[in-house]
NUBABA-317741 format. One record per residue (C-alpha): x, y, z; residue in one letter. Coordinates in Angstrom, 2 decimals, padded with zeros to 5 digits, always signed. Example, Ala and Ser with C-alpha at 12.3 -4.5 7.8 and 13.67 -1.06 7.14 Angstrom:
% residues 2
+---------+---------+---------+--------+
:       u :       v :       w : residu :
+---------+---------+---------+--------+
: +012.30 : -004.50 : +007.80 :      A :
: +013.67 : -001.06 : +007.14 :      S :
+---------+---------+---------+--------+
This chain:
% residues 494
+---------+---------+---------+--------+
:       u :       v :       w : residu :
+---------+---------+---------+--------+
: +003.15 : +066.88 : -064.41 :      M :
: +002.84 : +070.13 : -062.46 :      P :
: +005.53 : +071.41 : -060.14 :      D :
: +004.08 : +070.25 : -056.83 :      T :
: +006.51 : +072.37 : -054.78 :      T :
: +005.06 : +075.67 : -056.07 :      R :
: +003.16 : +078.03 : -053.79 :      R :
: +000.98 : +080.90 : -054.93 :      S :
: +001.31 : +084.27 : -053.11 :      P :
: -001.84 : +083.36 : -051.18 :      A :
: -000.43 : +080.19 : -049.64 :      A :
: -000.60 : +080.42 : -045.87 :      G :
: -003.45 : +082.95 : -045.92 :      A :
: -006.94 : +081.93 : -044.85 :      G :
: -008.33 : +078.77 : -043.34 :      A :
: -008.13 : +076.76 : -046.55 :      G :
: -004.51 : +077.70 : -047.22 :      A :
: -003.58 : +076.84 : -043.68 :      A :
: -005.19 : +073.46 : -044.05 :      A :
: -003.20 : +072.78 : -047.21 :      N :
: +000.10 : +074.31 : -046.10 :      S :
: +000.86 : +071.08 : -044.25 :      T :
: +000.60 : +069.13 : -047.49 :      D :
: +003.79 : +069.65 : -049.57 :      P :
: +002.35 : +067.66 : -052.46 :      T :
: -000.29 : +070.21 : -053.40 :      R :
: +000.12 : +073.49 : -055.30 :      P :
: -001.07 : +076.73 : -053.73 :      G :
: -004.37 : +078.51 : -054.23 :      H :
: -005.31 : +081.62 : -056.18 :      P :
: -004.94 : +084.78 : -054.11 :      P :
: -008.47 : +086.01 : -054.81 :      S :
: -009.98 : +082.84 : -053.39 :      A :
: -008.94 : +083.39 : -049.77 :      G :
: -011.35 : +083.28 : -046.85 :      A :
: -011.41 : +087.05 : -046.61 :      G :
: -013.12 : +087.32 : -050.01 :      S :
: -016.22 : +085.41 : -048.89 :      A :
: -019.31 : +087.47 : -048.09 :      S :
: -021.58 : +086.75 : -045.15 :      D :
: -024.04 : +085.15 : -047.57 :      T :
: -021.29 : +082.96 : -049.01 :      D :
: -020.21 : +081.87 : -045.55 :      R :
: -023.77 : +080.96 : -044.58 :      R :
: -024.14 : +078.97 : -047.81 :      T :
: -020.87 : +077.15 : -047.14 :      I :
: -022.00 : +076.29 : -043.62 :      E :
: -025.25 : +074.85 : -044.97 :      R :
: -023.30 : +072.73 : -047.45 :      V :
: -020.94 : +071.43 : -044.76 :      L :
: -023.86 : +070.67 : -042.46 :      S :
: -025.61 : +068.68 : -045.21 :      S :
: -022.42 : +066.71 : -045.87 :      V :
: -022.12 : +065.78 : -042.21 :      R :
: -025.79 : +064.81 : -041.88 :      E :
: -025.70 : +062.59 : -044.99 :      A :
: -022.44 : +060.90 : -044.04 :      G :
: -020.78 : +061.97 : -047.31 :      V :
: -017.18 : +060.78 : -047.68 :      Q :
: -016.35 : +062.00 : -051.19 :      Q :
: -017.24 : +065.21 : -053.02 :      V :
: -017.14 : +065.42 : -056.81 :      E :
: -016.07 : +068.75 : -058.28 :      L :
: -017.53 : +068.88 : -061.79 :      Q :
: -016.82 : +071.15 : -064.74 :      F :
: -017.57 : +071.06 : -068.45 :      A :
: -014.88 : +070.93 : -071.10 :      D :
: -015.30 : +073.00 : -074.25 :      V :
: -017.36 : +070.27 : -075.94 :      T :
: -019.71 : +069.99 : -072.95 :      G :
: -018.33 : +066.72 : -071.58 :      A :
: -018.39 : +066.57 : -067.79 :      I :
: -015.02 : +066.22 : -066.07 :      K :
: -014.62 : +065.43 : -062.38 :      T :
: -012.10 : +065.85 : -059.59 :      V :
: -013.00 : +064.02 : -056.37 :      A :
: -011.89 : +065.21 : -052.94 :      V :
: -012.53 : +063.70 : -049.49 :      P :
: -015.26 : +065.39 : -047.49 :      A :
: -012.73 : +066.43 : -044.81 :      R :
: -011.17 : +068.84 : -047.34 :      R :
: -014.44 : +070.37 : -048.55 :      L :
: -014.32 : +073.51 : -046.40 :      Q :
: -010.86 : +074.40 : -047.68 :      A :
: -011.88 : +073.69 : -051.27 :      V :
: -014.99 : +075.86 : -050.99 :      L :
: -012.87 : +078.75 : -049.76 :      I :
: -009.69 : +078.37 : -051.77 :      D :
: -010.60 : +076.21 : -054.78 :      G :
: -008.90 : +073.04 : -055.99 :      E :
: -005.99 : +072.64 : -058.42 :      W :
: -006.37 : +070.61 : -061.61 :      F :
: -004.69 : +070.27 : -065.00 :      D :
: -006.36 : +072.94 : -067.11 :      G :
: -005.69 : +071.16 : -070.39 :      S :
: -008.63 : +068.90 : -069.52 :      A :
: -010.98 : +071.75 : -070.37 :      I :
: -009.76 : +071.81 : -073.97 :      E :
: -011.62 : +068.63 : -074.88 :      G :
: -010.43 : +067.12 : -078.16 :      L :
: -007.98 : +069.99 : -078.65 :      A :
: -005.88 : +069.14 : -075.58 :      R :
: -002.22 : +069.97 : -076.17 :      E :
: -000.34 : +071.19 : -073.10 :      V :
: -000.77 : +070.99 : -069.36 :      E :
: -001.56 : +074.19 : -067.52 :      S :
: -002.27 : +074.81 : -063.85 :      D :
: -005.85 : +075.93 : -063.16 :      M :
: -008.18 : +076.02 : -060.18 :      Y :
: -011.76 : +074.85 : -059.77 :      L :
: -013.95 : +077.29 : -057.92 :      R :
: -017.07 : +075.43 : -056.64 :      P :
: -020.42 : +077.17 : -056.72 :      D :
: -022.06 : +076.25 : -053.39 :      P :
: -025.51 : +076.88 : -054.86 :      K :
: -025.05 : +073.80 : -057.09 :      T :
: -024.55 : +071.44 : -054.15 :      F :
: -026.40 : +068.14 : -054.42 :      S :
: -026.13 : +064.74 : -052.77 :      I :
: -026.17 : +061.72 : -055.06 :      V :
: -025.80 : +058.04 : -054.28 :      E :
: -023.95 : +056.14 : -057.02 :      P :
: -024.14 : +052.49 : -056.03 :      G :
: -025.89 : +053.49 : -052.80 :      G :
: -022.83 : +055.34 : -051.46 :      V :
: -023.60 : +058.94 : -050.37 :      P :
: -021.58 : +061.34 : -052.50 :      C :
: -021.86 : +065.11 : -052.96 :      A :
: -021.64 : +067.05 : -056.22 :      R :
: -020.60 : +070.65 : -056.85 :      L :
: -020.36 : +072.39 : -060.23 :      I :
: -017.33 : +074.62 : -060.63 :      C :
: -015.97 : +077.49 : -062.66 :      E :
: -012.34 : +077.62 : -063.69 :      V :
: -009.86 : +080.19 : -062.41 :      R :
: -006.29 : +080.97 : -063.34 :      K :
: -003.53 : +080.69 : -060.69 :      P :
: -003.86 : +084.43 : -059.95 :      D :
: -007.55 : +083.94 : -059.11 :      G :
: -008.99 : +085.64 : -062.20 :      T :
: -011.58 : +083.85 : -064.38 :      P :
: -010.13 : +081.59 : -067.05 :      Y :
: -011.37 : +082.90 : -070.43 :      P :
: -011.64 : +079.36 : -071.80 :      G :
: -014.32 : +078.36 : -069.26 :      D :
: -017.75 : +078.06 : -070.89 :      S :
: -019.70 : +078.37 : -067.62 :      R :
: -017.82 : +081.54 : -066.78 :      G :
: -018.63 : +082.96 : -070.22 :      A :
: -022.36 : +082.40 : -069.72 :      L :
: -022.31 : +083.87 : -066.23 :      R :
: -020.43 : +086.95 : -067.47 :      A :
: -023.00 : +087.64 : -070.21 :      L :
: -025.87 : +087.07 : -067.77 :      L :
: -024.25 : +089.60 : -065.44 :      D :
: -024.14 : +092.11 : -068.29 :      Q :
: -027.81 : +091.53 : -069.03 :      A :
: -028.65 : +091.87 : -065.34 :      E :
: -026.85 : +095.21 : -065.19 :      S :
: -029.25 : +096.35 : -067.93 :      A :
: -032.19 : +095.13 : -065.85 :      G :
: -032.83 : +091.89 : -067.74 :      L :
: -032.86 : +088.24 : -066.74 :      G :
: -032.73 : +085.34 : -069.21 :      Y :
: -034.86 : +082.27 : -068.52 :      L :
: -034.84 : +079.09 : -070.60 :      V :
: -036.76 : +075.82 : -070.57 :      A :
: -035.12 : +073.04 : -072.64 :      P :
: -037.11 : +070.11 : -074.01 :      E :
: -034.55 : +067.30 : -073.97 :      I :
: -035.10 : +064.32 : -076.24 :      E :
: -033.20 : +061.03 : -075.98 :      F :
: -033.39 : +057.35 : -076.92 :      F :
: -033.41 : +054.22 : -074.83 :      L :
: -031.96 : +051.22 : -076.66 :      F :
: -031.34 : +047.63 : -075.54 :      P :
: -027.82 : +047.09 : -074.26 :      A :
: -025.51 : +046.00 : -077.04 :      G :
: -023.02 : +047.20 : -079.59 :      E :
: -025.57 : +048.31 : -082.19 :      H :
: -028.59 : +050.52 : -081.32 :      P :
: -031.70 : +048.52 : -082.15 :      E :
: -035.19 : +049.92 : -081.68 :      L :
: -037.07 : +048.43 : -078.75 :      L :
: -039.27 : +045.56 : -079.86 :      A :
: -041.60 : +045.96 : -076.86 :      D :
: -042.24 : +049.69 : -077.38 :      D :
: -044.35 : +050.33 : -080.50 :      P :
: -045.63 : +053.58 : -078.98 :      S :
: -045.42 : +056.88 : -080.81 :      T :
: -045.88 : +060.58 : -080.09 :      Y :
: -047.51 : +061.18 : -076.69 :      F :
: -048.72 : +057.59 : -076.42 :      E :
: -048.13 : +055.91 : -073.11 :      R :
: -044.81 : +054.08 : -073.34 :      G :
: -044.84 : +050.31 : -073.05 :      R :
: -042.52 : +047.61 : -071.84 :      G :
: -039.33 : +048.08 : -069.91 :      R :
: -038.64 : +051.52 : -071.38 :      S :
: -041.76 : +052.93 : -069.72 :      R :
: -040.54 : +051.72 : -066.33 :      E :
: -037.08 : +053.15 : -066.96 :      V :
: -038.56 : +056.51 : -067.97 :      E :
: -040.51 : +056.74 : -064.71 :      L :
: -037.46 : +055.73 : -062.69 :      E :
: -035.31 : +058.32 : -064.49 :      I :
: -037.72 : +061.16 : -063.72 :      V :
: -038.05 : +060.08 : -060.09 :      S :
: -034.27 : +059.83 : -059.65 :      S :
: -033.61 : +063.22 : -061.27 :      L :
: -036.18 : +064.89 : -059.05 :      E :
: -034.62 : +063.28 : -055.97 :      S :
: -031.28 : +065.01 : -056.66 :      V :
: -032.85 : +068.41 : -057.32 :      G :
: -033.18 : +068.36 : -061.13 :      I :
: -036.69 : +069.60 : -061.78 :      R :
: -038.67 : +067.93 : -064.56 :      I :
: -041.83 : +069.78 : -065.56 :      E :
: -043.19 : +066.84 : -067.55 :      S :
: -042.12 : +063.87 : -069.65 :      S :
: -043.67 : +062.03 : -072.56 :      H :
: -043.04 : +059.49 : -075.28 :      H :
: -041.66 : +060.89 : -078.51 :      E :
: -042.17 : +059.77 : -082.13 :      V :
: -039.83 : +056.78 : -082.30 :      A :
: -039.75 : +053.54 : -080.32 :      S :
: -037.79 : +054.08 : -077.11 :      G :
: -037.62 : +057.86 : -077.64 :      Q :
: -038.64 : +060.14 : -074.77 :      F :
: -038.66 : +063.83 : -073.92 :      E :
: -037.88 : +065.45 : -070.57 :      L :
: -039.22 : +069.01 : -070.23 :      D :
: -037.51 : +071.32 : -067.77 :      M :
: -039.30 : +074.35 : -066.27 :      P :
: -038.28 : +077.92 : -067.07 :      L :
: -035.12 : +078.53 : -065.06 :      L :
: -032.38 : +081.15 : -065.05 :      P :
: -030.07 : +080.11 : -067.88 :      A :
: -027.11 : +079.26 : -065.64 :      L :
: -029.24 : +076.99 : -063.41 :      A :
: -030.76 : +075.33 : -066.48 :      A :
: -027.30 : +074.68 : -067.96 :      A :
: -026.11 : +073.22 : -064.65 :      D :
: -029.13 : +070.92 : -064.48 :      S :
: -028.67 : +069.79 : -068.07 :      F :
: -025.00 : +068.90 : -067.61 :      T :
: -025.99 : +066.79 : -064.60 :      T :
: -029.00 : +065.25 : -066.30 :      L :
: -027.21 : +063.66 : -069.25 :      K :
: -024.70 : +061.43 : -067.41 :      P :
: -027.35 : +060.62 : -064.78 :      A :
: -029.79 : +059.36 : -067.41 :      V :
: -027.07 : +057.28 : -069.07 :      K :
: -026.03 : +055.73 : -065.77 :      E :
: -029.61 : +055.01 : -064.71 :      L :
: -030.30 : +053.30 : -068.05 :      A :
: -027.09 : +051.26 : -067.81 :      R :
: -028.00 : +050.05 : -064.31 :      E :
: -031.30 : +048.82 : -065.71 :      R :
: -029.81 : +046.87 : -068.60 :      G :
: -030.38 : +049.50 : -071.29 :      M :
: -028.38 : +052.26 : -072.93 :      Q :
: -029.41 : +055.90 : -073.34 :      A :
: -028.11 : +058.27 : -075.98 :      T :
: -028.58 : +061.98 : -076.65 :      F :
: -027.12 : +061.61 : -080.14 :      M :
: -029.11 : +063.88 : -082.49 :      P :
: -029.75 : +061.20 : -085.14 :      K :
: -028.82 : +057.70 : -083.93 :      P :
: -030.74 : +055.87 : -086.69 :      R :
: -031.54 : +056.82 : -090.27 :      V :
: -034.98 : +055.18 : -090.01 :      D :
: -036.09 : +057.03 : -086.86 :      A :
: -036.79 : +060.60 : -085.81 :      A :
: -033.93 : +062.69 : -084.50 :      G :
: -033.53 : +064.06 : -080.98 :      S :
: -033.57 : +067.82 : -080.53 :      G :
: -033.49 : +070.21 : -077.61 :      M :
: -036.10 : +072.83 : -078.40 :      H :
: -035.54 : +075.66 : -075.94 :      T :
: -038.18 : +078.11 : -074.74 :      H :
: -036.89 : +081.57 : -073.85 :      Q :
: -038.22 : +084.50 : -071.84 :      V :
: -036.58 : +087.80 : -070.87 :      L :
: -037.74 : +089.21 : -067.54 :      V :
: -037.28 : +092.55 : -065.81 :      D :
: -035.95 : +093.11 : -062.30 :      K :
: -039.36 : +092.28 : -060.81 :      S :
: -039.39 : +088.92 : -062.60 :      G :
: -042.12 : +089.81 : -065.07 :      R :
: -041.77 : +088.98 : -068.75 :      S :
: -040.77 : +091.78 : -071.13 :      V :
: -041.69 : +089.62 : -074.15 :      F :
: -045.44 : +089.76 : -073.65 :      D :
: -047.81 : +092.23 : -075.34 :      D :
: -051.48 : +091.18 : -075.56 :      P :
: -052.14 : +093.87 : -078.19 :      A :
: -049.78 : +092.24 : -080.71 :      D :
: -051.25 : +089.53 : -083.01 :      P :
: -048.49 : +087.13 : -081.91 :      Y :
: -048.38 : +088.43 : -078.34 :      G :
: -044.89 : +089.83 : -078.82 :      M :
: -043.60 : +093.10 : -077.43 :      S :
: -041.17 : +095.27 : -079.37 :      T :
: -038.40 : +093.74 : -077.24 :      I :
: -039.47 : +090.21 : -078.15 :      A :
: -039.57 : +091.05 : -081.85 :      R :
: -036.09 : +092.58 : -081.83 :      A :
: -034.72 : +089.67 : -079.76 :      F :
: -036.22 : +087.17 : -082.21 :      L :
: -034.85 : +089.11 : -085.19 :      A :
: -031.39 : +089.02 : -083.65 :      G :
: -031.50 : +085.25 : -083.28 :      Q :
: -032.66 : +084.86 : -086.87 :      L :
: -029.81 : +087.02 : -088.13 :      E :
: -027.19 : +085.13 : -086.13 :      H :
: -028.69 : +081.65 : -086.64 :      A :
: -025.94 : +080.50 : -089.05 :      P :
: -023.25 : +081.66 : -086.61 :      G :
: -025.05 : +079.99 : -083.69 :      M :
: -025.41 : +076.66 : -085.46 :      S :
: -021.98 : +075.26 : -084.61 :      A :
: -022.61 : +075.99 : -080.92 :      L :
: -026.19 : +074.74 : -080.55 :      V :
: -025.88 : +071.87 : -083.07 :      A :
: -022.19 : +071.11 : -082.58 :      P :
: -021.49 : +067.63 : -083.93 :      V :
: -021.31 : +066.09 : -087.40 :      V :
: -024.42 : +064.06 : -086.66 :      N :
: -026.43 : +067.21 : -085.75 :      S :
: -026.93 : +067.99 : -089.43 :      Y :
: -028.46 : +064.58 : -090.15 :      K :
: -031.40 : +065.81 : -088.02 :      R :
: -031.69 : +069.23 : -089.67 :      L :
: -033.24 : +068.06 : -092.93 :      V :
: -036.68 : +068.63 : -094.50 :      P :
: -039.48 : +066.27 : -093.55 :      G :
: -038.64 : +065.73 : -089.88 :      Y :
: -040.16 : +068.89 : -088.34 :      E :
: -036.68 : +070.36 : -088.01 :      A :
: -035.57 : +073.82 : -089.18 :      P :
: -033.57 : +074.18 : -092.39 :      V :
: -033.74 : +077.98 : -092.69 :      A :
: -033.93 : +081.07 : -090.50 :      G :
: -037.70 : +081.52 : -090.23 :      S :
: -040.25 : +082.09 : -087.50 :      W :
: -043.93 : +081.33 : -087.06 :      G :
: -046.62 : +080.02 : -084.75 :      R :
: -047.94 : +076.82 : -086.26 :      H :
: -045.18 : +075.58 : -088.59 :      S :
: -042.99 : +072.91 : -087.03 :      R :
: -040.34 : +073.69 : -089.64 :      G :
: -039.78 : +077.19 : -088.29 :      A :
: -036.45 : +077.95 : -086.67 :      L :
: -038.20 : +079.91 : -083.93 :      I :
: -041.80 : +079.20 : -082.98 :      R :
: -043.98 : +081.60 : -080.99 :      V :
: -046.53 : +079.37 : -079.23 :      P :
: -049.94 : +080.79 : -078.38 :      T :
: -049.44 : +082.73 : -075.12 :      P :
: -051.13 : +081.64 : -071.92 :      V :
: -051.61 : +084.61 : -069.63 :      R :
: -052.51 : +085.00 : -065.98 :      G :
: -051.16 : +086.15 : -062.66 :      D :
: -048.66 : +083.34 : -062.22 :      A :
: -044.92 : +083.74 : -062.56 :      S :
: -042.97 : +083.25 : -065.82 :      P :
: -041.87 : +079.86 : -064.52 :      S :
: -045.45 : +078.72 : -065.15 :      D :
: -045.14 : +079.67 : -068.83 :      F :
: -047.56 : +082.58 : -068.62 :      F :
: -047.17 : +085.02 : -071.49 :      G :
: -045.17 : +084.94 : -074.71 :      T :
: -042.14 : +082.73 : -075.10 :      R :
: -039.80 : +082.10 : -078.03 :      L :
: -039.09 : +078.45 : -078.84 :      E :
: -035.75 : +078.01 : -080.60 :      L :
: -035.86 : +074.67 : -082.44 :      R :
: -032.25 : +074.51 : -083.67 :      L :
: -030.40 : +073.16 : -080.57 :      P :
: -029.88 : +069.47 : -079.93 :      D :
: -028.78 : +067.69 : -076.72 :      P :
: -025.20 : +067.12 : -077.93 :      S :
: -024.44 : +070.79 : -077.21 :      C :
: -022.48 : +072.36 : -074.39 :      N :
: -025.42 : +074.26 : -072.82 :      P :
: -023.20 : +077.02 : -071.43 :      Y :
: -021.93 : +077.83 : -074.93 :      L :
: -025.37 : +077.36 : -076.50 :      A :
: -027.20 : +079.67 : -074.07 :      F :
: -024.42 : +082.26 : -074.32 :      T :
: -024.70 : +082.33 : -078.12 :      A :
: -028.51 : +082.45 : -078.00 :      M :
: -028.55 : +085.34 : -075.52 :      L :
: -025.82 : +087.27 : -077.36 :      A :
: -027.72 : +086.97 : -080.64 :      A :
: -030.97 : +088.17 : -079.08 :      G :
: -029.36 : +091.07 : -077.23 :      L :
: -027.67 : +092.17 : -080.45 :      D :
: -031.12 : +092.38 : -082.01 :      G :
: -032.21 : +094.60 : -079.12 :      L :
: -029.13 : +096.82 : -079.30 :      D :
: -029.55 : +097.36 : -083.04 :      R :
: -033.34 : +097.59 : -083.02 :      G :
: -033.70 : +094.90 : -085.69 :      L :
: -037.10 : +094.60 : -087.32 :      E :
: -038.83 : +091.29 : -087.76 :      L :
: -040.06 : +090.10 : -091.14 :      G :
: -043.29 : +088.15 : -091.75 :      P :
: -043.85 : +084.72 : -090.18 :      P :
: -043.33 : +081.50 : -092.10 :      L :
: -047.08 : +080.97 : -092.43 :      E :
: -047.37 : +084.18 : -094.43 :      E :
: -044.35 : +083.34 : -096.57 :      L :
: -045.75 : +079.90 : -097.33 :      E :
: -049.03 : +081.46 : -098.48 :      R :
: -047.17 : +084.04 : -100.58 :      A :
: -044.77 : +081.54 : -102.18 :      F :
: -047.08 : +078.56 : -102.33 :      G :
: -045.33 : +076.66 : -099.52 :      G :
: -042.29 : +074.41 : -099.71 :      G :
: -038.59 : +075.02 : -099.22 :      R :
: -038.54 : +078.17 : -101.40 :      S :
: -040.72 : +079.97 : -098.89 :      A :
: -038.15 : +079.34 : -096.18 :      R :
: -035.44 : +080.93 : -098.29 :      H :
: -037.40 : +084.10 : -099.09 :      A :
: -036.11 : +087.57 : -098.27 :      S :
: -038.14 : +090.52 : -097.08 :      T :
: -036.55 : +093.94 : -097.78 :      P :
: -035.91 : +096.01 : -094.70 :      G :
: -036.33 : +093.12 : -092.30 :      H :
: -034.31 : +090.18 : -091.01 :      S :
: -033.57 : +087.78 : -093.86 :      V :
: -034.93 : +084.26 : -094.13 :      T :
: -031.90 : +082.29 : -095.30 :      R :
: -030.70 : +078.69 : -095.27 :      P :
: -029.03 : +077.25 : -092.21 :      L :
: -025.69 : +075.44 : -092.53 :      P :
: -026.18 : +071.95 : -093.96 :      A :
: -023.09 : +070.43 : -092.30 :      S :
: -020.70 : +070.99 : -089.45 :      L :
: -018.17 : +072.16 : -092.04 :      G :
: -020.50 : +074.95 : -093.19 :      E :
: -021.38 : +075.78 : -089.59 :      A :
: -017.69 : +076.27 : -088.70 :      R :
: -017.36 : +078.85 : -091.47 :      G :
: -020.50 : +080.71 : -090.40 :      A :
: -019.28 : +080.68 : -086.80 :      R :
: -015.95 : +082.28 : -087.75 :      E :
: -017.77 : +085.05 : -089.63 :      D :
: -019.98 : +086.06 : -086.68 :      D :
: -018.17 : +088.69 : -084.60 :      D :
: -021.11 : +089.20 : -082.24 :      C :
: -020.95 : +085.67 : -080.86 :      I :
: -017.14 : +085.69 : -080.79 :      T :
: -017.25 : +088.87 : -078.68 :      D :
: -019.71 : +087.26 : -076.25 :      A :
: -017.67 : +084.09 : -075.81 :      L :
: -014.21 : +085.61 : -076.05 :      G :
: -011.48 : +084.80 : -078.53 :      S :
: -009.72 : +082.20 : -076.35 :      E :
: -012.84 : +080.14 : -075.69 :      L :
: -013.83 : +080.41 : -079.34 :      M :
: -010.37 : +079.25 : -080.43 :      E :
: -010.60 : +076.21 : -078.16 :      L :
: -014.04 : +075.34 : -079.47 :      F :
: -013.14 : +075.74 : -083.12 :      L :
: -009.95 : +073.72 : -082.66 :      S :
: -012.01 : +070.84 : -081.28 :      A :
: -014.56 : +071.15 : -084.10 :      K :
: -011.84 : +071.32 : -086.77 :      N :
: -010.34 : +068.07 : -085.49 :      L :
: -013.79 : +066.46 : -085.42 :      E :
: -014.72 : +067.61 : -088.94 :      W :
: -011.41 : +066.56 : -090.50 :      E :
: -011.62 : +063.14 : -088.85 :      A :
: -015.14 : +062.72 : -090.25 :      Y :
: -014.13 : +063.81 : -093.76 :      R :
: -011.50 : +061.06 : -093.89 :      R :
: -013.98 : +058.30 : -093.08 :      Q :
: -015.18 : +055.82 : -095.72 :      V :
: -018.74 : +054.85 : -094.83 :      T :
: -020.75 : +051.71 : -095.52 :      N :
: -023.03 : +053.78 : -097.77 :      W :
: -020.06 : +054.79 : -099.92 :      E :
: -018.90 : +051.19 : -100.25 :      R :
: -022.42 : +049.95 : -101.02 :      D :
: -022.98 : +052.68 : -103.60 :      T :
: -019.61 : +053.01 : -105.32 :      Y :
: -017.58 : +049.80 : -104.85 :      F :
: -019.04 : +048.02 : -107.89 :      Q :
: -019.96 : +051.15 : -109.85 :      R :
: -016.48 : +052.68 : -109.90 :      C :
+---------+---------+---------+--------+
């Protein structure tokens, strides 16, 4: 347990510290989080948040943050303390951020982002939600915080005049409640058919509920398997998209549970059904908000910037894999025959390409309406920590820009040259980015991740160490398992 008699040097300074100085059971607050550090804009935002809390009759406020694996953790505070928490932050045990690799307790502070404020009503009780970044006791950013890592890289890109927008397509399953996931008997629908039975009603209710708490859904549709659906988010700044995604997953699970079903974002929950991915569309924009990826004169609509960005992601795809497809089960989806990538390739029409460049739609609308060229990365799945995933994706693309990487031919051309099939996806083109196999397991992905200095530099060594520690534990636990398939195959044979 922490030493509850400690006080930081900032204790007693600012409105929040004064409010807490009467409570001897609470540690102090980081010195950089005092009231004097808030800008006029911050103060106005805080006032709007407090006003909304009063109007809605909120009694509890949930402070949320993601651990290194992407799991959402929560500290709840009474609404009467919210002003102090917004100014000074809130103490918590920092070992919670280490996920499966938790070892020792360490004092940390949650720093709420007022722009993430939302009112939710679990069980009909008004409750507010704020997403937080993690700070050390001296007020500086904690290098093991995945949200902070993404924000830091986005700030670097912004200083170079670039903004990074993403639009995830999030697939998930609805199963009947029960211990074993069985396909829904009353939903024989397939790709883009209108869902049937109870799952269709639950899908509509999920979208309506998400929209009501500020999570924008561009569209939704039925996927290939029974009970499988896709929620498409609009193009958003990467940090806002990651925040929405971390809120979306537990909300969907809770909404399904309340309706007598269970939802899962597991990449491959059944061997006899399609897997669930999180294809992510990407656009870089300039300071005016216009895309820098789009060039109508190019056969694929790609500017020189888009080509170099794409080449960077192809080069770093093996190193990205552990971050965007981070669980053992992820690699049961990434196999031939299921429209999933197995090698670092790009194209327009092939669903097996790692990065697809859809036909551009152009006009005078903003990038959020998908006008112009976008790059669709098909490797991620919804088990990922989106802060880590988007950081790795942006770092890989920016490295392609910095180094001026050239892009090899698209998969369609390779398939014509090599006669199609898996060999085409493993072809190399001299002088260009190399088409090479992706890791076939989490074990292989860990090794590729450790060999990629670019992504380590973007995330920082401490955050990377936490992530790899969690993945090492997960992989070793999996390797020790004896599966039903092994018993069925080898028990009598051996």
